[in-house]
Chimera marker file (.cmm) of the C-alpha trace (Angstrom):
<marker_set name="trace">
<marker id="1" x="-3.363" y="-0.155" z="130.404" r="1" g="1" b="0" radius="0.5"/>
<marker id="2" x="-1.584" y="-3.476" z="130.530" r="1" g="1" b="0" radius="0.5"/>
<marker id="3" x="1.568" y="-4.887" z="132.071" r="1" g="1" b="0" radius="0.5"/>
<marker id="4" x="4.103" y="-7.242" z="130.609" r="1" g="1" b="0" radius="0.5"/>
<marker id="5" x="4.907" y="-10.130" z="132.955" r="1" g="1" b="0" radius="0.5"/>
<marker id="6" x="7.777" y="-12.570" z="132.621" r="1" g="1" b="0" radius="0.5"/>
<marker id="7" x="7.004" y="-15.899" z="134.225" r="1" g="1" b="0" radius="0.5"/>
<marker id="8" x="9.025" y="-19.081" z="134.599" r="1" g="1" b="0" radius="0.5"/>
<marker id="9" x="6.686" y="-22.036" z="134.078" r="1" g="1" b="0" radius="0.5"/>
<marker id="10" x="7.591" y="-25.526" z="135.309" r="1" g="1" b="0" radius="0.5"/>
<marker id="11" x="8.106" y="-28.079" z="132.524" r="1" g="1" b="0" radius="0.5"/>
<marker id="12" x="5.096" y="-30.216" z="133.487" r="1" g="1" b="0" radius="0.5"/>
<marker id="13" x="2.760" y="-27.205" z="133.467" r="1" g="1" b="0" radius="0.5"/>
<marker id="14" x="4.253" y="-25.999" z="130.199" r="1" g="1" b="0" radius="0.5"/>
<marker id="15" x="3.677" y="-29.435" z="128.643" r="1" g="1" b="0" radius="0.5"/>
<marker id="16" x="-0.012" y="-29.227" z="129.565" r="1" g="1" b="0" radius="0.5"/>
<marker id="17" x="-0.249" y="-25.686" z="128.213" r="1" g="1" b="0" radius="0.5"/>
<marker id="18" x="1.262" y="-26.848" z="124.915" r="1" g="1" b="0" radius="0.5"/>
<marker id="19" x="-1.317" y="-29.642" z="124.672" r="1" g="1" b="0" radius="0.5"/>
<marker id="20" x="-4.185" y="-27.202" z="125.273" r="1" g="1" b="0" radius="0.5"/>
<marker id="21" x="-2.786" y="-24.712" z="122.788" r="1" g="1" b="0" radius="0.5"/>
<marker id="22" x="-2.589" y="-27.365" z="120.084" r="1" g="1" b="0" radius="0.5"/>
<marker id="23" x="-6.057" y="-28.795" z="120.815" r="1" g="1" b="0" radius="0.5"/>
<marker id="24" x="-7.717" y="-25.380" z="120.947" r="1" g="1" b="0" radius="0.5"/>
<marker id="25" x="-5.581" y="-23.746" z="118.252" r="1" g="1" b="0" radius="0.5"/>
<marker id="26" x="-4.956" y="-20.701" z="120.441" r="1" g="1" b="0" radius="0.5"/>
<marker id="27" x="-2.159" y="-18.312" z="121.263" r="1" g="1" b="0" radius="0.5"/>
<marker id="28" x="-0.387" y="-18.827" z="124.593" r="1" g="1" b="0" radius="0.5"/>
<marker id="29" x="-1.118" y="-15.230" z="125.602" r="1" g="1" b="0" radius="0.5"/>
<marker id="30" x="-4.875" y="-15.718" z="125.144" r="1" g="1" b="0" radius="0.5"/>
<marker id="31" x="-5.017" y="-19.008" z="127.041" r="1" g="1" b="0" radius="0.5"/>
<marker id="32" x="-2.884" y="-17.782" z="129.940" r="1" g="1" b="0" radius="0.5"/>
<marker id="33" x="-4.841" y="-14.537" z="130.247" r="1" g="1" b="0" radius="0.5"/>
<marker id="34" x="-8.103" y="-16.521" z="130.334" r="1" g="1" b="0" radius="0.5"/>
<marker id="35" x="-6.732" y="-18.789" z="133.077" r="1" g="1" b="0" radius="0.5"/>
<marker id="36" x="-5.447" y="-15.853" z="135.136" r="1" g="1" b="0" radius="0.5"/>
<marker id="37" x="-8.723" y="-13.935" z="134.829" r="1" g="1" b="0" radius="0.5"/>
<marker id="38" x="-10.752" y="-16.996" z="135.826" r="1" g="1" b="0" radius="0.5"/>
<marker id="39" x="-8.568" y="-17.662" z="138.844" r="1" g="1" b="0" radius="0.5"/>
<marker id="40" x="-8.782" y="-14.061" z="140.008" r="1" g="1" b="0" radius="0.5"/>
<marker id="41" x="-12.574" y="-13.992" z="139.589" r="1" g="1" b="0" radius="0.5"/>
<marker id="42" x="-12.943" y="-17.167" z="141.699" r="1" g="1" b="0" radius="0.5"/>
<marker id="43" x="-10.766" y="-15.661" z="144.415" r="1" g="1" b="0" radius="0.5"/>
<marker id="44" x="-12.862" y="-12.481" z="144.463" r="1" g="1" b="0" radius="0.5"/>
<marker id="45" x="-16.071" y="-14.526" z="144.678" r="1" g="1" b="0" radius="0.5"/>
<marker id="46" x="-14.655" y="-16.274" z="147.747" r="1" g="1" b="0" radius="0.5"/>
<marker id="47" x="-14.335" y="-12.936" z="149.540" r="1" g="1" b="0" radius="0.5"/>
<marker id="48" x="-18.125" y="-12.642" z="149.545" r="1" g="1" b="0" radius="0.5"/>
<marker id="49" x="-18.814" y="-16.229" z="150.590" r="1" g="1" b="0" radius="0.5"/>
<marker id="50" x="-19.733" y="-16.566" z="154.275" r="1" g="1" b="0" radius="0.5"/>
<marker id="51" x="-17.985" y="-19.930" z="154.504" r="1" g="1" b="0" radius="0.5"/>
<marker id="52" x="-14.681" y="-18.376" z="153.535" r="1" g="1" b="0" radius="0.5"/>
<marker id="53" x="-15.329" y="-15.389" z="155.790" r="1" g="1" b="0" radius="0.5"/>
<marker id="54" x="-15.429" y="-17.820" z="158.712" r="1" g="1" b="0" radius="0.5"/>
<marker id="55" x="-12.311" y="-19.610" z="157.546" r="1" g="1" b="0" radius="0.5"/>
<marker id="56" x="-10.470" y="-16.317" z="157.212" r="1" g="1" b="0" radius="0.5"/>
<marker id="57" x="-10.484" y="-15.671" z="160.959" r="1" g="1" b="0" radius="0.5"/>
<marker id="58" x="-6.807" y="-14.854" z="161.408" r="1" g="1" b="0" radius="0.5"/>
<marker id="59" x="-6.545" y="-11.963" z="163.819" r="1" g="1" b="0" radius="0.5"/>
<marker id="60" x="-10.242" y="-12.176" z="164.757" r="1" g="1" b="0" radius="0.5"/>
<marker id="61" x="-9.638" y="-13.594" z="168.223" r="1" g="1" b="0" radius="0.5"/>
<marker id="62" x="-11.804" y="-16.619" z="167.425" r="1" g="1" b="0" radius="0.5"/>
<marker id="63" x="-10.150" y="-19.765" z="168.710" r="1" g="1" b="0" radius="0.5"/>
<marker id="64" x="-12.978" y="-22.282" z="168.273" r="1" g="1" b="0" radius="0.5"/>
<marker id="65" x="-13.834" y="-22.025" z="164.576" r="1" g="1" b="0" radius="0.5"/>
<marker id="66" x="-13.069" y="-25.706" z="163.977" r="1" g="1" b="0" radius="0.5"/>
<marker id="67" x="-15.454" y="-26.780" z="166.719" r="1" g="1" b="0" radius="0.5"/>
<marker id="68" x="-18.151" y="-24.149" z="166.229" r="1" g="1" b="0" radius="0.5"/>
<marker id="69" x="-18.063" y="-23.503" z="162.482" r="1" g="1" b="0" radius="0.5"/>
<marker id="70" x="-21.822" y="-24.171" z="162.113" r="1" g="1" b="0" radius="0.5"/>
<marker id="71" x="-22.524" y="-21.476" z="164.687" r="1" g="1" b="0" radius="0.5"/>
<marker id="72" x="-20.469" y="-18.931" z="162.761" r="1" g="1" b="0" radius="0.5"/>
<marker id="73" x="-21.871" y="-19.981" z="159.375" r="1" g="1" b="0" radius="0.5"/>
<marker id="74" x="-25.578" y="-20.221" z="160.124" r="1" g="1" b="0" radius="0.5"/>
<marker id="75" x="-26.457" y="-18.187" z="163.207" r="1" g="1" b="0" radius="0.5"/>
<marker id="76" x="-27.410" y="-14.578" z="162.594" r="1" g="1" b="0" radius="0.5"/>
<marker id="77" x="-26.321" y="-11.793" z="164.921" r="1" g="1" b="0" radius="0.5"/>
<link id1="1" id2="2" r="1" g="1" b="0" radius="0.2"/>
<link id1="2" id2="3" r="1" g="1" b="0" radius="0.2"/>
<link id1="3" id2="4" r="1" g="1" b="0" radius="0.2"/>
<link id1="4" id2="5" r="1" g="1" b="0" radius="0.2"/>
<link id1="5" id2="6" r="1" g="1" b="0" radius="0.2"/>
<link id1="6" id2="7" r="1" g="1" b="0" radius="0.2"/>
<link id1="7" id2="8" r="1" g="1" b="0" radius="0.2"/>
<link id1="8" id2="9" r="1" g="1" b="0" radius="0.2"/>
<link id1="9" id2="10" r="1" g="1" b="0" radius="0.2"/>
<link id1="10" id2="11" r="1" g="1" b="0" radius="0.2"/>
<link id1="11" id2="12" r="1" g="1" b="0" radius="0.2"/>
<link id1="12" id2="13" r="1" g="1" b="0" radius="0.2"/>
<link id1="13" id2="14" r="1" g="1" b="0" radius="0.2"/>
<link id1="14" id2="15" r="1" g="1" b="0" radius="0.2"/>
<link id1="15" id2="16" r="1" g="1" b="0" radius="0.2"/>
<link id1="16" id2="17" r="1" g="1" b="0" radius="0.2"/>
<link id1="17" id2="18" r="1" g="1" b="0" radius="0.2"/>
<link id1="18" id2="19" r="1" g="1" b="0" radius="0.2"/>
<link id1="19" id2="20" r="1" g="1" b="0" radius="0.2"/>
<link id1="20" id2="21" r="1" g="1" b="0" radius="0.2"/>
<link id1="21" id2="22" r="1" g="1" b="0" radius="0.2"/>
<link id1="22" id2="23" r="1" g="1" b="0" radius="0.2"/>
<link id1="23" id2="24" r="1" g="1" b="0" radius="0.2"/>
<link id1="24" id2="25" r="1" g="1" b="0" radius="0.2"/>
<link id1="25" id2="26" r="1" g="1" b="0" radius="0.2"/>
<link id1="26" id2="27" r="1" g="1" b="0" radius="0.2"/>
<link id1="27" id2="28" r="1" g="1" b="0" radius="0.2"/>
<link id1="28" id2="29" r="1" g="1" b="0" radius="0.2"/>
<link id1="29" id2="30" r="1" g="1" b="0" radius="0.2"/>
<link id1="30" id2="31" r="1" g="1" b="0" radius="0.2"/>
<link id1="31" id2="32" r="1" g="1" b="0" radius="0.2"/>
<link id1="32" id2="33" r="1" g="1" b="0" radius="0.2"/>
<link id1="33" id2="34" r="1" g="1" b="0" radius="0.2"/>
<link id1="34" id2="35" r="1" g="1" b="0" radius="0.2"/>
<link id1="35" id2="36" r="1" g="1" b="0" radius="0.2"/>
<link id1="36" id2="37" r="1" g="1" b="0" radius="0.2"/>
<link id1="37" id2="38" r="1" g="1" b="0" radius="0.2"/>
<link id1="38" id2="39" r="1" g="1" b="0" radius="0.2"/>
<link id1="39" id2="40" r="1" g="1" b="0" radius="0.2"/>
<link id1="40" id2="41" r="1" g="1" b="0" radius="0.2"/>
<link id1="41" id2="42" r="1" g="1" b="0" radius="0.2"/>
<link id1="42" id2="43" r="1" g="1" b="0" radius="0.2"/>
<link id1="43" id2="44" r="1" g="1" b="0" radius="0.2"/>
<link id1="44" id2="45" r="1" g="1" b="0" radius="0.2"/>
<link id1="45" id2="46" r="1" g="1" b="0" radius="0.2"/>
<link id1="46" id2="47" r="1" g="1" b="0" radius="0.2"/>
<link id1="47" id2="48" r="1" g="1" b="0" radius="0.2"/>
<link id1="48" id2="49" r="1" g="1" b="0" radius="0.2"/>
<link id1="49" id2="50" r="1" g="1" b="0" radius="0.2"/>
<link id1="50" id2="51" r="1" g="1" b="0" radius="0.2"/>
<link id1="51" id2="52" r="1" g="1" b="0" radius="0.2"/>
<link id1="52" id2="53" r="1" g="1" b="0" radius="0.2"/>
<link id1="53" id2="54" r="1" g="1" b="0" radius="0.2"/>
<link id1="54" id2="55" r="1" g="1" b="0" radius="0.2"/>
<link id1="55" id2="56" r="1" g="1" b="0" radius="0.2"/>
<link id1="56" id2="57" r="1" g="1" b="0" radius="0.2"/>
<link id1="57" id2="58" r="1" g="1" b="0" radius="0.2"/>
<link id1="58" id2="59" r="1" g="1" b="0" radius="0.2"/>
<link id1="59" id2="60" r="1" g="1" b="0" radius="0.2"/>
<link id1="60" id2="61" r="1" g="1" b="0" radius="0.2"/>
<link id1="61" id2="62" r="1" g="1" b="0" radius="0.2"/>
<link id1="62" id2="63" r="1" g="1" b="0" radius="0.2"/>
<link id1="63" id2="64" r="1" g="1" b="0" radius="0.2"/>
<link id1="64" id2="65" r="1" g="1" b="0" radius="0.2"/>
<link id1="65" id2="66" r="1" g="1" b="0" radius="0.2"/>
<link id1="66" id2="67" r="1" g="1" b="0" radius="0.2"/>
<link id1="67" id2="68" r="1" g="1" b="0" radius="0.2"/>
<link id1="68" id2="69" r="1" g="1" b="0" radius="0.2"/>
<link id1="69" id2="70" r="1" g="1" b="0" radius="0.2"/>
<link id1="70" id2="71" r="1" g="1" b="0" radius="0.2"/>
<link id1="71" id2="72" r="1" g="1" b="0" radius="0.2"/>
<link id1="72" id2="73" r="1" g="1" b="0" radius="0.2"/>
<link id1="73" id2="74" r="1" g="1" b="0" radius="0.2"/>
<link id1="74" id2="75" r="1" g="1" b="0" radius="0.2"/>
<link id1="75" id2="76" r="1" g="1" b="0" radius="0.2"/>
<link id1="76" id2="77" r="1" g="1" b="0" radius="0.2"/>
</marker_set>
């Protein structure tokens, strides 16, 4: 199943998209879907990265992550 999405793209971004479309001889739908999928995959990979787990400490009660980030990254419980 797929969804149709309407998106307003800033002129500068649209200009770059047009350049890529011409260089790669592709349809806008294919290029944009590729970019969206790649971005989503990178974001999902970050969820499993211990570095980003430490950064995402909102609501954890940790108040010293900036000072003690090595401790949280490399010490095992």
